[in-house]
C-alpha positions, 0 to 999 in steps of 0.5 A: 295691200290687197291679197294678190299684193300680199300673196306675192309679197310672201312668195317673193320673202320666201324664195326671192323676187328673182324667183318669182315669175307672173306676166303670160312671157315670164310664165310660157315655159311652165304653163304650156305643156310639152304636148299639151295644156295650158292656162293662166296662172297667178304665179310661178314659184321656184323655191331653192330649198325644201325648206323654202318649199314647205314655206310657198305651200304654207302661203298659198294655201293660206291664201285660199290659192290652187297649188299646182306641182311641176317638175320637168313638164315632160308629161304628155297629157297635160297633168302639171300644167293649167287646163284652160280657164273654169278654175275657182281659184288663182293658180301658184305654180311651184316648178322644183327643178332648182329641188337637185338632189339624189342621196344614196343608200346602202350602197347604192341598193336605194336612193332617195330622191328629191323633186327636181332630180332627174333620171338622166342625173340619177342614172350618171350618179348609178352607173359607176355603182353599177346599178341603174334606176327604174326608167333609163333611155326615154324618158330621162333623155327630155330631163324628166323627174323621178318624183314625176314618174313615181307622182304618175305610176309611170312604167317604161321600157324594161320588161321586170320593173314595172310602174314606178312606185314606192311607199317610202315619201316625204309628202305634205297634204291638206287635211280637210279641216284646212291644216297643212301637214308633213308626213313622213313615210320615208322610215328615216328619223329626220327630227320632229319638226318641219323645220328640222326634217326638211333642213336634215333631209336637204343636205343629207344630215343623217346616218345609217342608224336612222335608216329602218328597212323594213321588208313589209314597206316596198320601194319598188313594185315587188309583184310585177316581174310575176305579173307579167308573165301571165300571158293567159290573163284576162287583163292588162298587165299594168295600168294607171288606174291600176289599186294596187299600184296606187299609195300615197307619193304613188299615182298621186298625180299632184294631189300630194305635194311630196318632198322626197321618195325612196326608192330602189335601184338595180343592178346594170347587166350586160346585153345583148340586142336582136332585131326582129321583123315579120310581116305576121303579127302571130311570129311576134306574138308567139316570141313575145309567149315563149320568152315570158314563159319558157326562159328563167330571166325576163327580157331586159326590154322588148319594144315594138314599131309599127313600119309607120312608125319606123318612117315618121320616126325616122324623118321627123325625130332625126334632130332628137336621135342625133342630138343623144347619138352625138352628145348623149342624154346629159344635153338633151334637158338644156336642148328641150328648153332652149326649144321651148324658148325659141317656139316662145319667141316664134309665137310673140311674132306670129310665126308658131311651128317656125323653129321647127320647120327649121329643124326639120329642113335642116337635118333632112340635108344631113347624111343617113344615121341609120345602120343599112340593116335597119333599112333593109328590115324596113323595107321587107316588114311591117312589124318590127321588135327591138329585143334586149336580153341578158348576155348570159341568155344570147345564145339561148335566145338566137337558139330559140330564134333561129329554131323559131323563123326557120321555116317562116317568112320572118327573120332577125339578126344580132345586132352589134353595139352600134346597131343596138343602141341606135335601133332603141334610139330610133324607138324613142325619137319616133315619141315625139315625131307627132308633134314635129309632124303637126308643126311641118305640116300645120294646114293639113293637121287639125291635131293629134290623138295620142292614146296610151293604152293596155291591152289584155295580156291574152289578147292575141289580135294585138294589131288594130283593125280600125272601121273605114269611117274613123281611118279616113279622119286621120292623116297618120298612124303610130303605133309603137310600145313596150311589146312584152307588158302589152302597152302601146302608145297610138298616135293618130294625126288627125286630118284638117278640119275633124274633130278631134274629141270625137275621133277620141272618143270614137277610139276610147268606145273602140278599146273598151270593147277590147277589155284594154285599159286607158292611160297605161302609164302617161297618167290621166292628166286633162285627157283623160276621165278618172275613173271611179277608183282612181278619182275616189284615191284622189279625194282622199289624198286632197279633200279640199281640192286644193292641189291639182284640182281638175286632173282626170277632168275632175271638178276644178273647184274648192271642196269638189264642188261640181 
């Protein structure tokens, strides 16, 4: 029996033949990233229990192959998919989508999440308890996993919570001596052997007396709510390579095989939404600085939209908007999976982008989906801020905004429930709109350069001014993001015939000159080069370079060989 045949037999014995996929067609859904990333794999394996996952890891490591862990495959920088060729070993891509499970602790104040648990499911589990997860509508809508957020220290729209972070996790690590070890840092007594630990965790076989509550071990970022208030600090509030937020599973980017994380949850509170528009960016700066420094409670969320992003999200994100508006977030992961299958079918018949063009034509014929006051502000103002405040701060917020905009061109209105919900839905729809634009206008677009940028907290000149020669390479630019954290998503739609990589590197130079950090929350994936501190963290976690090699444009070869 050849080594390949032996490994395939071991993988099939571990999880069952139906859950080991080979061949380009069967593996496409897993190999190809949501926005970026593609490459060959030896096999895709979908374990159904934590113990099966452990056995798959053992077989893969013993065979000298690469382990590529993947949760929901919703990342934007290709961090959980192969990156072309250049690997010196075959890749076993392990999908954790079947490993669902959420254990509620301490009346809902904490949770333990297994690898396949999604933010959407966690949000539903916590809702009856009056609690929320770290992130809500946004990545949760497309089925993003809880563990994916932690492993990539993802941020989000909620101002008070900062990056997803925990010091409590259960993971497998391959030491430099080639031994695979299971490390239980959940602070939950589950036994001594991997078999006992994983079997008990799978079914929640532990009581309150097995759970240690150590205040020295954080299950969320304990400092961010204060950190973000420092509006005159010459550094960004949060970014992926921040060494203070790299700890074992947190920020590991697949360099460990994470089986579970333990996380804090947050009290759900009533809120009010204000929609602010202005043609002067200094107005939004003044609002940000005041609300971060003068109010006892931080804003819940503050999302920025430029008018151009509004327009492209309105037109090219309409189907996503309507899907969530009519059916809720629970249907979205299935819809994205169906869309992926349709794309694969179209590609096989030489019709790439057909599904996107058909959806675009269909949704264009549907009635207007945005409230009239949002439309009116779009026509009047270039810069838009969606502000969500605690209900108890609503009157104080209204009074401040009334006073501030009393003698200025900018203005605001308090949203009713429908307007507030749809304003934030539009902001979410913008995130995927550039991808749709690229598919529909393939003859005009070379590619998208999507940057995820953390500006200095004291940066008042946050509106980007591009040199004319750089701007001339682009069809359109989309600016949107988490304004109070000064984290911006900047999507540049590059003209046909231009070099997207050269454009990207020029943009990096401009950001470096402004003291920005990038990526802010989508992690390096295969798009960004890991800075020295982050690369050193990866190397310490994975000294043999077996888990997700090449991430952050590091070596793809065994033992970190160049």
